[in-house]
The first five atom37 places (N, CA, C, CB, O) and aatype in JSON, in Angstrom:
{
  "aatype": [12, 17, 9, 5, 1, 7, 19, 16, 10, 6, 0, 1, 14, 1, 7, 13, 8, 10, 19, 16, 1, 6, 19, 19, 6, 0, 19, 14, 6, 10, 7, 6, 10, 1, 19, 7, 12, 0, 15, 19, 13, 9, 1, 8, 16, 15, 0, 15, 10, 16, 19, 2, 6, 2, 0, 15, 14, 3, 19, 1, 1, 3, 13, 6, 15, 17, 13, 2, 8, 0, 19, 14, 6, 7, 0, 1, 18, 17, 16, 8, 16, 10, 6, 7, 3, 3, 3, 12, 14, 0, 8, 10, 11, 0, 15, 10, 10, 7, 14, 15, 19, 16, 9, 14, 19, 0, 3, 7, 1, 10, 0, 10, 7, 16, 17, 5, 7, 9, 18, 10, 4, 6, 8, 1, 3, 8, 7, 7, 14, 1, 15, 10, 13, 0, 16, 10, 17, 7, 6, 14, 0, 15],
  "atom_mask": [
    [1, 1, 1, 1, 1],
    [1, 1, 1, 1, 1],
    [1, 1, 1, 1, 1],
    [1, 1, 1, 1, 1],
    [1, 1, 1, 1, 1],
    [1, 1, 1, 0, 1],
    [1, 1, 1, 1, 1],
    [1, 1, 1, 1, 1],
    [1, 1, 1, 1, 1],
    [1, 1, 1, 1, 1],
    [1, 1, 1, 1, 1],
    [1, 1, 1, 1, 1],
    [1, 1, 1, 1, 1],
    [1, 1, 1, 1, 1],
    [1, 1, 1, 0, 1],
    [1, 1, 1, 1, 1],
    [1, 1, 1, 1, 1],
    [1, 1, 1, 1, 1],
    [1, 1, 1, 1, 1],
    [1, 1, 1, 1, 1],
    [1, 1, 1, 1, 1],
    [1, 1, 1, 1, 1],
    [1, 1, 1, 1, 1],
    [1, 1, 1, 1, 1],
    [1, 1, 1, 1, 1],
    [1, 1, 1, 1, 1],
    [1, 1, 1, 1, 1],
    [1, 1, 1, 1, 1],
    [1, 1, 1, 1, 1],
    [1, 1, 1, 1, 1],
    [1, 1, 1, 0, 1],
    [1, 1, 1, 1, 1],
    [1, 1, 1, 1, 1],
    [1, 1, 1, 1, 1],
    [1, 1, 1, 1, 1],
    [1, 1, 1, 0, 1],
    [1, 1, 1, 1, 1],
    [1, 1, 1, 1, 1],
    [1, 1, 1, 1, 1],
    [1, 1, 1, 1, 1],
    [1, 1, 1, 1, 1],
    [1, 1, 1, 1, 1],
    [1, 1, 1, 1, 1],
    [1, 1, 1, 1, 1],
    [1, 1, 1, 1, 1],
    [1, 1, 1, 1, 1],
    [1, 1, 1, 1, 1],
    [1, 1, 1, 1, 1],
    [1, 1, 1, 1, 1],
    [1, 1, 1, 1, 1],
    [1, 1, 1, 1, 1],
    [1, 1, 1, 1, 1],
    [1, 1, 1, 1, 1],
    [1, 1, 1, 1, 1],
    [1, 1, 1, 1, 1],
    [1, 1, 1, 1, 1],
    [1, 1, 1, 1, 1],
    [1, 1, 1, 1, 1],
    [1, 1, 1, 1, 1],
    [1, 1, 1, 1, 1],
    [1, 1, 1, 1, 1],
    [1, 1, 1, 1, 1],
    [1, 1, 1, 1, 1],
    [1, 1, 1, 1, 1],
    [1, 1, 1, 1, 1],
    [1, 1, 1, 1, 1],
    [1, 1, 1, 1, 1],
    [1, 1, 1, 1, 1],
    [1, 1, 1, 1, 1],
    [1, 1, 1, 1, 1],
    [1, 1, 1, 1, 1],
    [1, 1, 1, 1, 1],
    [1, 1, 1, 1, 1],
    [1, 1, 1, 0, 1],
    [1, 1, 1, 1, 1],
    [1, 1, 1, 1, 1],
    [1, 1, 1, 1, 1],
    [1, 1, 1, 1, 1],
    [1, 1, 1, 1, 1],
    [1, 1, 1, 1, 1],
    [1, 1, 1, 1, 1],
    [1, 1, 1, 1, 1],
    [1, 1, 1, 1, 1],
    [1, 1, 1, 0, 1],
    [1, 1, 1, 1, 1],
    [1, 1, 1, 1, 1],
    [1, 1, 1, 1, 1],
    [1, 1, 1, 1, 1],
    [1, 1, 1, 1, 1],
    [1, 1, 1, 1, 1],
    [1, 1, 1, 1, 1],
    [1, 1, 1, 1, 1],
    [1, 1, 1, 1, 1],
    [1, 1, 1, 1, 1],
    [1, 1, 1, 1, 1],
    [1, 1, 1, 1, 1],
    [1, 1, 1, 1, 1],
    [1, 1, 1, 0, 1],
    [1, 1, 1, 1, 1],
    [1, 1, 1, 1, 1],
    [1, 1, 1, 1, 1],
    [1, 1, 1, 1, 1],
    [1, 1, 1, 1, 1],
    [1, 1, 1, 1, 1],
    [1, 1, 1, 1, 1],
    [1, 1, 1, 1, 1],
    [1, 1, 1, 1, 1],
    [1, 1, 1, 0, 1],
    [1, 1, 1, 1, 1],
    [1, 1, 1, 1, 1],
    [1, 1, 1, 1, 1],
    [1, 1, 1, 1, 1],
    [1, 1, 1, 0, 1],
    [1, 1, 1, 1, 1],
    [1, 1, 1, 1, 1],
    [1, 1, 1, 1, 1],
    [1, 1, 1, 0, 1],
    [1, 1, 1, 1, 1],
    [1, 1, 1, 1, 1],
    [1, 1, 1, 1, 1],
    [1, 1, 1, 1, 1],
    [1, 1, 1, 1, 1],
    [1, 1, 1, 1, 1],
    [1, 1, 1, 1, 1],
    [1, 1, 1, 1, 1],
    [1, 1, 1, 1, 1],
    [1, 1, 1, 0, 1],
    [1, 1, 1, 0, 1],
    [1, 1, 1, 1, 1],
    [1, 1, 1, 1, 1],
    [1, 1, 1, 1, 1],
    [1, 1, 1, 1, 1],
    [1, 1, 1, 1, 1],
    [1, 1, 1, 1, 1],
    [1, 1, 1, 1, 1],
    [1, 1, 1, 1, 1],
    [1, 1, 1, 1, 1],
    [1, 1, 1, 0, 1],
    [1, 1, 1, 1, 1],
    [1, 1, 1, 1, 1],
    [1, 1, 1, 1, 1],
    [1, 1, 1, 1, 1]
  ],
  "atom_positions": [
    [[9.23, 30.37, -15.43], [9.64, 29.48, -15.75], [9.02, 28.41, -15.9], [10.33, 29.4, -15.26], [8.97, 27.99, -14.75]],
    [[8.38, 27.48, -16.7], [7.35, 26.71, -16.58], [7.88, 25.48, -17.83], [5.83, 27.64, -16.81], [7.96, 25.8, -19.01]],
    [[8.21, 24.13, -17.35], [9.07, 22.95, -18.23], [8.18, 21.64, -17.78], [11.04, 22.76, -17.71], [8.01, 21.13, -16.67]],
    [[7.74, 21.33, -18.97], [7.29, 19.92, -19.0], [7.78, 18.59, -19.37], [6.5, 19.94, -19.58], [8.17, 18.87, -20.5]],
    [[7.99, 17.59, -19.27], [8.68, 16.38, -19.95], [7.8, 15.06, -19.5], [10.4, 16.23, -19.44], [7.24, 14.95, -18.41]],
    [[7.8, 14.03, -20.62], [6.93, 13.11, -20.22], [8.35, 12.51, -19.66], [0.0, 0.0, 0.0], [9.41, 13.08, -19.41]],
    [[8.0, 11.28, -19.58], [9.06, 10.37, -18.69], [8.75, 8.86, -18.77], [8.99, 10.77, -17.04], [7.74, 8.48, -18.2]],
    [[9.33, 8.17, -19.26], [8.82, 6.56, -19.41], [9.29, 6.06, -18.7], [8.98, 5.74, -20.46], [10.5, 6.16, -18.89]],
    [[8.83, 4.97, -17.07], [9.62, 4.36, -16.51], [9.66, 2.7, -17.34], [9.2, 4.52, -15.0], [8.67, 2.13, -17.8]],
    [[10.69, 2.34, -17.36], [10.77, 1.01, -17.7], [9.7, -0.69, -16.72], [12.48, 1.01, -17.5], [9.7, -0.77, -15.49]],
    [[9.37, -1.17, -17.11], [8.56, -2.52, -16.73], [8.99, -2.83, -15.81], [8.54, -3.65, -17.5], [10.13, -3.3, -15.85]],
    [[8.05, -2.68, -14.09], [9.01, -3.04, -13.18], [8.05, -4.15, -12.78], [9.58, -1.91, -12.06], [6.94, -4.3, -13.29]],
    [[8.7, -5.12, -11.54], [7.62, -6.04, -10.93], [6.66, -5.03, -10.0], [8.37, -7.36, -9.95], [6.74, -3.84, -9.7]],
    [[5.54, -6.33, -9.65], [4.81, -5.7, -8.42], [5.39, -5.16, -7.06], [3.96, -6.64, -8.02], [5.96, -5.94, -6.3]],
    [[5.25, -3.72, -6.73], [6.31, -3.67, -5.28], [5.84, -1.74, -5.64], [0.0, 0.0, 0.0], [4.99, -1.06, -6.21]],
    [[7.59, -1.6, -4.5], [7.47, -0.09, -4.46], [9.01, 0.43, -4.59], [6.69, 0.45, -2.98], [9.92, 0.19, -3.8]],
    [[9.07, 1.36, -6.0], [10.28, 1.21, -6.29], [10.97, 2.86, -6.83], [10.27, -0.02, -7.38], [10.5, 3.68, -7.62]],
    [[12.0, 2.88, -6.18], [12.65, 4.12, -6.16], [13.28, 4.46, -7.65], [13.75, 4.07, -5.02], [14.22, 3.97, -8.27]],
    [[12.18, 5.71, -8.0], [12.27, 6.02, -9.69], [12.85, 7.98, -9.25], [10.01, 5.72, -10.9], [12.6, 8.78, -10.15]],
    [[13.5, 8.52, -8.01], [13.96, 9.91, -7.93], [14.89, 10.23, -9.28], [14.84, 10.12, -6.49], [14.76, 11.07, -10.18]],
    [[15.66, 9.43, -9.08], [16.99, 9.27, -10.2], [16.55, 9.48, -11.51], [17.73, 7.75, -10.25], [17.01, 10.41, -12.17]],
    [[15.78, 8.79, -11.91], [14.85, 8.81, -13.53], [14.61, 9.92, -13.72], [13.4, 8.09, -13.74], [14.91, 10.54, -14.74]],
    [[13.6, 10.68, -12.07], [12.52, 11.28, -12.88], [13.62, 12.66, -12.8], [10.64, 11.34, -12.12], [13.64, 13.32, -13.84]],
    [[14.44, 13.11, -11.79], [15.1, 14.42, -12.2], [16.51, 14.36, -13.74], [15.92, 14.94, -10.48], [17.1, 15.27, -14.33]],
    [[16.55, 13.25, -13.85], [17.27, 13.02, -14.92], [16.42, 13.09, -16.41], [17.9, 11.68, -14.63], [16.83, 12.98, -17.57]],
    [[14.96, 13.33, -15.84], [14.72, 13.11, -17.81], [14.36, 14.9, -17.49], [12.76, 11.55, -18.8], [13.71, 15.4, -18.41]],
    [[14.71, 15.86, -16.32], [13.89, 17.19, -16.62], [15.66, 18.38, -16.0], [11.77, 17.31, -15.18], [15.91, 19.26, -15.17]],
    [[16.4, 17.58, -17.08], [17.86, 18.68, -16.98], [17.82, 20.12, -16.05], [18.2, 19.32, -18.66], [18.58, 20.46, -15.14]],
    [[16.22, 21.09, -16.87], [16.24, 22.19, -16.38], [15.9, 22.26, -15.29], [15.75, 22.89, -16.91], [15.93, 23.45, -14.97]],
    [[15.5, 21.48, -14.26], [15.68, 21.25, -12.39], [16.8, 22.25, -12.44], [16.27, 19.37, -11.56], [16.42, 23.42, -12.53]],
    [[17.91, 22.06, -12.42], [19.08, 22.87, -12.39], [18.96, 24.58, -12.5], [0.0, 0.0, 0.0], [19.4, 25.45, -11.74]],
    [[18.4, 24.64, -13.41], [18.37, 25.93, -13.71], [17.24, 26.72, -12.6], [18.0, 26.03, -15.31], [16.91, 27.86, -12.96]],
    [[16.77, 26.31, -11.58], [15.5, 27.08, -11.28], [16.33, 27.61, -9.92], [13.82, 26.07, -11.09], [17.4, 27.06, -9.65]],
    [[15.97, 28.34, -9.34], [16.57, 28.85, -8.22], [15.76, 28.73, -6.87], [16.88, 30.2, -8.52], [16.3, 28.7, -5.77]],
    [[14.17, 28.67, -7.12], [12.96, 28.25, -6.45], [12.17, 28.08, -7.23], [12.45, 28.97, -5.57], [12.05, 28.79, -8.23]],
    [[11.31, 26.91, -6.89], [9.92, 26.73, -7.5], [9.28, 25.29, -6.7], [0.0, 0.0, 0.0], [9.27, 25.03, -5.5]],
    [[8.7, 24.38, -7.99], [8.0, 23.42, -7.2], [7.92, 22.2, -8.84], [6.16, 24.23, -6.32], [7.83, 22.38, -10.05]],
    [[7.98, 21.5, -8.29], [7.95, 19.77, -8.96], [6.87, 19.3, -9.03], [8.62, 18.62, -8.22], [6.39, 19.13, -7.9]],
    [[5.91, 18.84, -10.22], [4.61, 18.02, -9.89], [5.19, 16.37, -10.7], [2.84, 18.95, -10.79], [5.91, 16.63, -11.66]],
    [[5.05, 15.18, -10.53], [5.04, 14.52, -10.73], [3.79, 13.31, -10.61], [5.89, 14.66, -10.45], [3.41, 12.67, -9.64]],
    [[3.37, 13.3, -12.02], [2.31, 12.83, -12.38], [2.4, 11.28, -12.98], [1.82, 13.78, -13.24], [3.28, 10.86, -13.73]],
    [[1.57, 10.72, -12.61], [1.49, 9.07, -13.11], [0.2, 8.5, -14.04], [1.42, 8.1, -11.66], [-0.84, 8.11, -13.52]],
    [[0.37, 8.52, -15.12], [-0.86, 8.12, -16.65], [-1.32, 6.96, -16.14], [-0.17, 7.73, -18.52], [-0.98, 6.02, -16.85]],
    [[-1.97, 6.64, -15.18], [-2.55, 5.22, -15.1], [-3.0, 4.93, -13.92], [-1.69, 4.19, -15.42], [-2.76, 5.66, -12.96]],
    [[-3.75, 3.79, -13.82], [-4.87, 3.38, -12.99], [-4.46, 2.27, -12.15], [-6.07, 3.0, -13.8], [-5.13, 2.02, -11.15]],
    [[-3.52, 1.64, -12.41], [-3.2, 0.98, -11.86], [-2.01, 0.98, -10.59], [-3.19, 0.46, -12.69], [-1.77, -0.01, -9.89]],
    [[-1.29, 2.37, -10.46], [-0.32, 2.34, -10.3], [-0.21, 3.74, -9.94], [0.31, 1.76, -11.19], [-0.84, 4.59, -10.56]],
    [[0.78, 4.12, -8.67], [1.08, 5.25, -8.24], [2.02, 5.87, -7.71], [0.55, 5.4, -7.76], [3.1, 5.27, -7.77]],
    [[2.02, 6.87, -7.21], [3.25, 7.71, -6.88], [2.9, 8.27, -5.21], [3.43, 9.16, -8.17], [1.84, 8.74, -4.8]],
    [[4.28, 8.0, -4.39], [4.18, 8.5, -3.49], [5.83, 8.85, -2.52], [3.13, 7.66, -3.0], [6.57, 7.89, -2.28]],
    [[6.08, 9.78, -2.22], [7.28, 10.01, -1.31], [7.56, 9.21, -0.29], [7.24, 11.14, -0.74], [6.55, 9.1, 0.39]],
    [[8.54, 8.51, 0.21], [8.85, 8.37, 1.5], [10.62, 7.5, 1.77], [7.44, 7.48, 2.11], [11.6, 7.48, 1.04]],
    [[10.43, 7.03, 2.8], [11.88, 6.47, 2.68], [12.73, 5.85, 1.93], [12.05, 5.92, 3.27], [12.51, 4.68, 1.59]],
    [[14.17, 6.73, 1.43], [15.03, 5.78, 0.09], [16.03, 5.1, 0.73], [15.87, 6.72, -1.23], [16.68, 4.57, -0.17]],
    [[16.47, 4.85, 1.69], [17.48, 4.02, 2.17], [17.19, 2.47, 2.64], [18.01, 4.75, 3.26], [18.03, 1.68, 2.19]],
    [[16.28, 1.96, 3.35], [15.31, 0.24, 3.49], [15.08, 0.23, 2.26], [13.67, -0.01, 4.46], [14.57, 1.09, 1.54]],
    [[15.47, -0.84, 2.01], [14.29, -1.56, 0.94], [13.16, -2.66, 1.8], [15.29, -2.67, -0.41], [12.2, -3.34, 1.41]],
    [[13.93, -2.38, 3.37], [12.39, -2.93, 4.35], [11.34, -2.23, 4.28], [12.47, -2.96, 5.92], [10.16, -2.58, 4.3]],
    [[12.0, -0.85, 4.17], [10.36, 0.03, 4.26], [9.31, -0.86, 2.8], [10.7, 2.45, 3.71], [8.34, -1.61, 2.92]],
    [[9.93, -0.43, 1.68], [9.66, -1.02, 0.51], [8.86, -2.73, 0.72], [11.17, -1.01, -0.27], [7.69, -2.96, 0.41]],
    [[9.51, -3.43, 1.11], [8.51, -4.93, 0.88], [7.5, -4.48, 2.34], [9.71, -7.01, 1.1], [6.45, -5.11, 2.39]],
    [[7.68, -3.63, 3.33], [6.98, -3.52, 4.3], [5.24, -2.82, 3.69], [7.95, -2.58, 5.36], [4.11, -3.21, 3.97]],
    [[5.74, -1.63, 2.73], [4.69, -1.19, 2.02], [4.14, -1.8, 1.51], [4.77, -0.52, 1.37], [2.99, -1.37, 1.38]],
    [[4.35, -3.05, 0.89], [3.82, -3.92, -0.31], [3.08, -5.07, 0.88], [5.32, -4.68, -1.62], [1.95, -5.56, 0.74]],
    [[3.64, -5.23, 1.59], [2.83, -6.59, 2.65], [1.39, -5.92, 3.32], [4.09, -7.14, 4.34], [0.31, -6.5, 3.41]],
    [[1.77, -4.35, 3.82], [0.37, -4.32, 4.07], [-0.7, -3.52, 3.23], [0.29, -3.89, 5.3], [-1.78, -3.2, 3.72]],
    [[-0.29, -3.19, 1.8], [-1.2, -2.92, 1.35], [-2.25, -3.98, 0.03], [-0.65, -1.77, 1.07], [-3.28, -3.67, -0.57]],
    [[-1.28, -5.46, 0.0], [-1.86, -6.57, 0.08], [-2.54, -6.96, 0.94], [-1.28, -7.26, -0.02], [-3.54, -7.58, 0.57]],
    [[-2.36, -6.78, 2.32], [-3.22, -7.57, 3.34], [-4.49, -6.64, 3.38], [-2.45, -7.78, 4.96], [-5.6, -7.12, 3.6]],
    [[-4.28, -5.1, 3.13], [-5.39, -4.12, 3.1], [-6.36, -4.45, 2.34], [-5.06, -2.92, 2.73], [-7.51, -4.71, 2.67]],
    [[-5.68, -4.45, 0.84], [-6.7, -4.45, -0.38], [-6.45, -6.11, -0.8], [-6.23, -3.12, -1.83], [-5.63, -6.2, -1.71]],
    [[-6.86, -7.11, -0.44], [-6.58, -8.29, -0.57], [-7.1, -8.51, -2.19], [-7.25, -9.14, 0.63], [-8.06, -7.93, -2.69]],
    [[-6.09, -9.6, -2.95], [-6.88, -10.15, -3.96], [-7.55, -11.57, -3.96], [-6.14, -10.07, -4.98], [-7.09, -12.56, -3.39]],
    [[-8.76, -11.49, -4.74], [-9.39, -12.79, -5.14], [-10.77, -12.44, -3.94], [0.0, 0.0, 0.0], [-11.51, -13.41, -3.72]],
    [[-11.06, -11.27, -3.3], [-11.95, -11.18, -2.76], [-13.28, -11.13, -3.6], [-11.68, -10.3, -2.05], [-13.53, -10.52, -4.64]],
    [[-14.27, -12.21, -2.58], [-15.4, -12.33, -3.77], [-16.12, -11.24, -3.69], [-16.41, -13.54, -3.73], [-17.2, -11.62, -4.15]],
    [[-16.26, -9.9, -3.35], [-16.49, -8.58, -3.24], [-16.74, -8.02, -4.63], [-15.39, -7.93, -2.54], [-17.75, -7.57, -5.18]],
    [[-15.28, -8.24, -5.1], [-14.79, -7.62, -6.2], [-15.68, -7.82, -7.2], [-13.54, -8.02, -6.54], [-16.37, -8.83, -7.08]],
    [[-15.88, -7.04, -8.28], [-16.86, -7.52, -9.67], [-15.97, -6.95, -10.81], [-18.68, -6.73, -9.77], [-16.2, -7.5, -11.89]],
    [[-14.92, -5.9, -10.85], [-14.08, -5.42, -11.38], [-12.92, -6.31, -11.72], [-13.85, -4.47, -10.74], [-11.78, -6.02, -11.35]],
    [[-13.23, -7.57, -12.54], [-12.37, -8.7, -12.65], [-11.63, -8.76, -13.76], [-13.0, -9.82, -12.56], [-10.44, -9.08, -13.65]],
    [[-12.18, -8.48, -14.99], [-11.99, -8.34, -16.45], [-10.48, -8.47, -16.68], [-12.57, -6.93, -17.02], [-10.14, -9.13, -17.66]],
    [[-9.82, -8.09, -16.13], [-8.27, -8.09, -15.93], [-7.58, -9.31, -15.32], [-7.91, -6.96, -15.05], [-6.5, -9.66, -15.81]],
    [[-8.06, -9.93, -14.38], [-7.76, -10.89, -13.48], [-7.52, -10.13, -11.99], [0.0, 0.0, 0.0], [-7.69, -8.93, -11.77]],
    [[-7.03, -11.3, -10.86], [-7.52, -10.89, -9.27], [-6.88, -9.59, -8.91], [-7.04, -12.07, -8.04], [-7.24, -8.91, -7.96]],
    [[-5.74, -9.25, -9.87], [-5.16, -7.86, -9.14], [-5.31, -6.54, -10.14], [-3.39, -8.06, -8.75], [-4.51, -5.64, -10.38]],
    [[-6.87, -6.84, -10.69], [-7.14, -5.62, -11.31], [-7.47, -4.41, -10.24], [-8.33, -5.86, -12.29], [-6.85, -3.42, -9.86]],
    [[-9.11, -5.15, -9.85], [-9.71, -4.35, -8.99], [-8.4, -3.61, -7.45], [-11.11, -5.49, -8.47], [-8.08, -2.46, -7.13]],
    [[-8.18, -4.39, -7.13], [-6.94, -4.23, -5.82], [-6.13, -3.7, -6.18], [-6.23, -5.31, -5.19], [-5.36, -3.36, -5.28]],
    [[-5.72, -3.26, -7.6], [-4.74, -2.54, -8.04], [-5.11, -0.78, -8.13], [-4.4, -3.22, -9.39], [-4.28, 0.11, -7.9]],
    [[-6.78, -0.55, -8.57], [-7.09, 0.3, -8.32], [-7.18, 1.17, -7.28], [-7.62, 0.15, -8.64], [-6.71, 2.26, -6.95]],
    [[-7.93, 0.36, -6.86], [-8.15, 1.12, -5.35], [-6.89, 1.41, -4.56], [-9.04, 0.18, -4.34], [-6.81, 2.38, -3.81]],
    [[-5.58, 0.24, -4.82], [-4.62, 0.93, -4.27], [-3.92, 2.26, -4.9], [-3.78, 0.04, -4.08], [-3.07, 3.0, -4.41]],
    [[-4.42, 2.28, -5.85], [-3.74, 3.21, -6.71], [-4.7, 4.45, -5.96], [-3.86, 2.89, -8.62], [-4.12, 5.34, -5.34]],
    [[-5.3, 4.45, -6.0], [-6.43, 5.43, -5.41], [-6.0, 5.53, -4.0], [-8.07, 4.87, -5.52], [-6.34, 6.67, -3.68]],
    [[-5.5, 5.04, -3.11], [-5.37, 5.11, -2.01], [-3.86, 6.3, -1.91], [-5.35, 3.55, -1.48], [-3.7, 7.35, -1.27]],
    [[-3.34, 5.87, -2.44], [-1.85, 6.83, -3.19], [-1.93, 8.1, -3.57], [-1.29, 6.31, -4.57], [-1.42, 9.11, -3.09]],
    [[-2.67, 7.92, -4.55], [-2.28, 9.37, -5.64], [-1.33, 9.15, -6.69], [0.0, 0.0, 0.0], [-0.16, 8.81, -6.47]],
    [[-1.87, 9.36, -7.99], [-1.46, 9.6, -8.91], [-0.09, 10.52, -9.21], [-2.43, 9.91, -9.3], [0.6, 10.41, -10.23]],
    [[0.2, 11.54, -8.0], [1.0, 12.78, -8.36], [1.79, 12.67, -7.12], [0.15, 14.29, -8.61], [1.51, 11.96, -6.15]],
    [[2.81, 13.46, -7.24], [3.4, 14.04, -5.84], [4.25, 15.62, -6.2], [4.68, 12.69, -5.11], [4.92, 15.82, -7.21]],
    [[4.11, 16.2, -5.55], [4.36, 18.11, -5.5], [5.71, 18.09, -4.54], [2.7, 19.3, -4.5], [5.63, 17.91, -3.32]],
    [[6.64, 18.25, -5.06], [7.91, 18.53, -4.22], [8.46, 19.9, -4.26], [9.01, 17.64, -4.65], [8.69, 20.36, -5.38]],
    [[8.62, 20.37, -3.58], [9.26, 21.74, -3.72], [10.64, 21.74, -4.78], [9.73, 22.24, -2.12], [11.07, 20.73, -5.34]],
    [[11.04, 22.73, -4.86], [12.64, 22.74, -5.58], [13.68, 23.79, -4.76], [12.54, 23.38, -7.39], [13.16, 24.86, -4.46]],
    [[14.5, 23.68, -4.52], [15.63, 24.97, -4.34], [17.25, 24.58, -4.62], [15.55, 25.56, -2.61], [17.92, 23.56, -4.45]],
    [[17.48, 25.71, -5.03], [19.07, 25.84, -5.79], [19.05, 24.86, -6.76], [20.48, 25.53, -4.78], [20.1, 24.24, -6.66]],
    [[18.3, 24.37, -7.73], [18.41, 23.62, -8.56], [17.91, 21.86, -8.24], [0.0, 0.0, 0.0], [17.84, 20.96, -9.07]],
    [[17.66, 21.8, -6.95], [17.57, 20.2, -6.75], [16.21, 20.35, -5.9], [19.06, 19.31, -5.82], [15.83, 21.4, -5.38]],
    [[15.38, 18.74, -5.87], [14.28, 18.44, -5.58], [14.86, 18.63, -4.15], [13.62, 17.15, -6.16], [15.85, 18.03, -3.73]],
    [[13.99, 19.7, -3.35], [14.26, 19.64, -1.89], [13.54, 18.36, -0.96], [13.74, 21.07, -1.33], [12.73, 18.56, -0.05]],
    [[13.94, 17.27, -1.31], [13.54, 16.54, -0.57], [13.97, 16.25, 0.28], [13.31, 15.9, -0.86], [15.18, 16.39, 0.09]],
    [[13.75, 15.74, 1.62], [14.71, 15.08, 3.06], [15.53, 13.96, 2.4], [0.0, 0.0, 0.0], [15.36, 13.37, 1.33]],
    [[16.67, 13.83, 3.6], [17.5, 13.41, 3.11], [17.62, 11.84, 3.28], [18.4, 14.13, 3.46], [18.72, 11.33, 3.05]],
    [[16.32, 10.86, 3.76], [15.71, 9.8, 4.02], [14.53, 10.11, 2.8], [15.29, 9.65, 5.67], [13.69, 9.21, 2.77]],
    [[14.32, 11.04, 1.94], [12.98, 10.42, 1.27], [13.41, 10.34, -0.4], [11.41, 11.59, 1.57], [14.31, 11.1, -0.73]],
    [[12.97, 9.68, -1.19], [12.57, 9.53, -2.83], [11.06, 9.32, -2.93], [0.0, 0.0, 0.0], [10.19, 9.1, -2.08]],
    [[11.03, 9.49, -4.3], [9.97, 9.5, -4.99], [9.69, 7.47, -5.32], [10.34, 10.7, -6.46], [10.46, 6.77, -5.98]],
    [[8.86, 7.15, -4.88], [8.21, 5.95, -5.44], [7.26, 5.59, -6.64], [7.64, 5.62, -4.59], [6.13, 6.05, -6.83]],
    [[7.86, 4.77, -7.32], [6.74, 4.11, -8.19], [5.75, 3.11, -7.35], [7.46, 3.23, -9.42], [6.11, 1.97, -7.05]],
    [[5.03, 3.42, -7.16], [3.88, 1.84, -6.4], [3.17, 1.32, -7.53], [2.34, 2.29, -5.04], [2.04, 1.77, -7.76]],
    [[3.76, 0.31, -8.37], [3.34, -0.72, -9.15], [2.68, -1.46, -8.71], [4.06, -1.3, -9.62], [3.23, -2.14, -7.85]],
    [[1.15, -1.81, -8.99], [0.42, -3.21, -8.3], [0.26, -3.77, -8.7], [-0.47, -3.47, -7.82], [-0.22, -4.73, -8.11]],
    [[0.47, -3.88, -10.19], [0.06, -5.31, -10.94], [1.19, -5.92, -10.83], [-0.42, -5.34, -12.5], [2.18, -5.45, -10.26]],
    [[1.09, -7.3, -11.52], [2.04, -8.23, -11.41], [2.5, -8.04, -12.89], [1.56, -9.72, -10.91], [3.69, -7.99, -13.19]],
    [[1.53, -7.93, -13.74], [2.6, -7.53, -15.1], [1.9, -5.98, -15.61], [2.48, -9.03, -16.73], [1.07, -6.0, -16.52]],
    [[2.32, -4.65, -14.96], [1.79, -3.64, -15.67], [2.51, -3.05, -16.61], [0.0, 0.0, 0.0], [2.26, -1.88, -16.88]],
    [[3.21, -3.52, -17.06], [4.47, -2.63, -18.13], [5.24, -1.67, -18.01], [0.0, 0.0, 0.0], [5.71, -1.43, -16.89]],
    [[5.56, -0.92, -19.07], [6.23, 0.65, -18.74], [5.15, 1.7, -17.93], [6.67, 1.49, -20.39], [3.93, 1.63, -17.81]],
    [[5.87, 2.46, -17.56], [4.75, 3.38, -16.62], [5.36, 4.84, -17.46], [5.04, 3.33, -14.36], [6.54, 5.06, -17.75]],
    [[4.07, 5.78, -17.74], [4.36, 7.28, -17.9], [4.14, 7.94, -17.47], [4.2, 7.83, -18.52], [2.91, 7.96, -17.5]],
    [[4.58, 8.96, -16.77], [4.65, 9.84, -16.41], [5.11, 11.33, -16.72], [4.92, 9.43, -15.87], [6.25, 11.49, -17.15]],
    [[4.22, 12.51, -16.51], [5.06, 13.95, -16.39], [5.26, 14.31, -15.92], [5.06, 14.79, -16.59], [4.77, 13.97, -14.85]],
    [[5.86, 15.07, -15.87], [7.0, 16.07, -14.85], [6.82, 17.81, -15.1], [8.92, 15.64, -15.41], [7.23, 18.39, -16.11]],
    [[6.39, 18.23, -14.39], [6.28, 19.7, -14.63], [6.66, 20.58, -13.73], [5.12, 20.05, -14.86], [6.08, 20.59, -12.64]],
    [[7.88, 21.65, -14.05], [8.22, 22.44, -12.8], [7.85, 23.6, -13.4], [9.74, 22.42, -12.17], [7.59, 23.96, -14.55]],
    [[7.9, 24.26, -11.9], [7.41, 25.82, -12.32], [7.95, 26.85, -11.89], [6.19, 26.16, -12.02], [6.95, 27.35, -11.37]],
    [[9.05, 27.83, -11.62], [9.82, 28.61, -10.86], [10.8, 29.43, -11.44], [0.0, 0.0, 0.0], [10.9, 29.53, -12.66]],
    [[11.55, 30.03, -10.65], [12.07, 31.58, -11.04], [13.65, 30.72, -11.02], [11.69, 33.31, -9.58], [14.22, 30.02, -10.19]],
    [[14.01, 31.24, -12.55], [15.22, 30.59, -12.81], [16.55, 31.34, -12.25], [15.29, 30.41, -14.3], [16.81, 32.53, -12.38]],
    [[17.07, 30.68, -11.8], [18.69, 31.19, -11.04], [19.44, 32.61, -11.81], [20.05, 29.65, -11.31], [19.6, 32.46, -13.02]],
    [[19.74, 33.46, -11.45], [20.67, 34.47, -12.25], [21.8, 34.03, -12.82], [21.14, 35.5, -11.49], [22.52, 34.8, -13.44]]
  ]
}
C-alpha cells in the first residue's frame, strides 16, 4: 500500500516548530498501516526537517541559538545575498539538517520515541507557508 499527500504548513517565524500533529492529521491512512515507513519531505531550500525533543521548548530555542552562531548572518564572505542577510545562511542551515525525515510506522502510528517529534526548521525571517510531501508505504492491517 502506498499513500502520498501534500501538506501545507502555515507560515511560522524563524525557529524550530513541532509539526508532528499536522503531518499525522494530513495522512489519516496512517491508521490503516500495520507496519511500514513514513517519509516527509520539505519542498524548500531555506527550511528543513528533523526529529528531536518534543517536550521542552528550551531545546528548540537552543537549536536556533546554536545554528545562528554556527552560520552567522551578514558575514562578509556570503555572496548569495539578493534576498537579504538571512538568505544564504538559511540555505546552509537547511543543507546541514536536510530536507526529509523517515520514520517507521507500527500499528497505525509513527513509531517515534516518547520524547520525539517532527520539527519544521524555519531558517528565514519571513519564509511563508511551507509545502511538504508525506509518503507512506507498508502493509495494511488485516
